C-alpha positions as CSV (number, residue, x, y, z in Angstrom):
1,M,-38.7,-174.7,40.1
2,L,-37.9,-171.0,40.3
3,K,-41.3,-170.2,41.7
4,M,-40.6,-172.8,44.5
5,N,-37.2,-171.3,45.2
6,K,-38.7,-167.8,45.7
7,T,-41.4,-169.4,47.9
8,M,-39.0,-171.2,50.2
9,E,-36.8,-168.0,50.3
10,I,-39.8,-166.0,51.8
11,L,-40.9,-169.1,54.1
12,N,-37.5,-169.4,55.6
13,L,-37.9,-165.4,56.4
14,L,-41.3,-165.7,57.7
15,I,-40.4,-168.7,59.9
16,G,-37.2,-167.0,61.3
17,F,-39.1,-164.1,62.3
18,E,-41.9,-166.3,64.0
19,L,-39.1,-168.2,66.1
20,I,-37.5,-164.8,67.1
21,A,-41.3,-163.9,68.4
22,I,-41.5,-166.9,70.2
23,G,-38.0,-166.3,72.0
24,L,-39.5,-162.9,72.8
25,I,-42.5,-164.4,74.4
26,Y,-40.2,-166.5,76.5
27,L,-38.3,-163.3,77.4
28,R,-41.5,-161.9,78.9
29,V,-41.8,-164.9,81.5
30,S,-38.2,-164.5,82.3
31,D,-36.9,-167.8,80.8
32,F,-33.7,-166.4,79.5
33,S,-32.2,-169.9,78.2
34,S,-35.5,-170.6,76.2
35,A,-35.6,-167.0,74.8
36,A,-31.9,-167.1,73.4
37,S,-32.4,-170.7,72.0
38,W,-35.8,-169.7,70.2
39,S,-34.1,-166.5,69.0
40,I,-30.9,-168.0,67.8
41,F,-32.7,-170.8,66.0
42,G,-34.9,-168.1,64.4
43,C,-31.8,-166.3,63.1
44,M,-30.3,-169.3,61.7
45,Y,-33.6,-169.8,59.8
46,I,-33.2,-166.3,58.4
47,V,-29.8,-166.6,57.2
48,M,-30.4,-170.1,55.5
49,D,-31.5,-170.6,52.0
50,K,-29.3,-172.4,49.6
51,Y,-32.0,-173.9,47.3
52,S,-30.3,-172.5,44.1
53,D,-27.7,-170.0,42.6
54,F,-28.4,-166.5,44.0
55,T,-29.2,-165.3,40.4
56,N,-32.3,-167.6,40.4
57,M,-33.8,-166.0,43.7
58,S,-36.2,-163.2,44.0
59,N,-35.8,-159.8,42.2
60,N,-35.3,-158.2,45.8
61,R,-32.2,-160.1,46.2
62,S,-30.5,-157.2,47.8
63,I,-33.3,-156.6,50.5
64,V,-33.1,-160.4,51.3
65,Q,-29.4,-160.3,51.6
66,N,-29.6,-157.4,53.9
67,I,-32.1,-159.0,56.2
68,K,-30.0,-162.2,56.4
69,Y,-27.0,-160.0,57.3
70,A,-28.8,-158.4,59.9
71,G,-30.1,-161.9,61.1
72,A,-26.6,-163.1,61.5
73,W,-25.5,-160.3,63.6
74,I,-28.6,-160.4,65.6
75,G,-27.8,-164.2,66.3
76,F,-24.3,-163.4,66.8
77,I,-25.2,-160.9,69.6
78,I,-27.8,-163.0,71.1
79,S,-25.4,-165.9,71.2
80,T,-22.6,-164.0,72.8
81,I,-25.1,-162.6,75.4
82,F,-26.3,-166.0,76.1
83,L,-23.0,-167.3,76.6
84,I,-22.0,-164.5,79.2
85,Y,-25.4,-165.3,81.0
86,S,-24.6,-169.0,81.3
87,L,-20.9,-168.3,82.2
88,I,-22.1,-166.1,85.2
89,T,-25.3,-168.2,86.1
90,V,-24.1,-172.0,86.0
């Protein structure tokens, strides 16, 4: 069970970064709403991992927590920018 929790923790981080990368790809083709949606979704993936008690997670928990904290802030910033963009353009 502990090995599965560590694997899920790492997979969530990787999936989150991949989804943010998809958002950046959409940004290159000037599809701002899709870019924001994918990036926000990726940030949500980064900050979630409630599979077990934090003490049973990986030994690098402080690094993971810092990445999750940064992901939460990035998601907040992208969401705020997307909200302002939507208010202006819609």
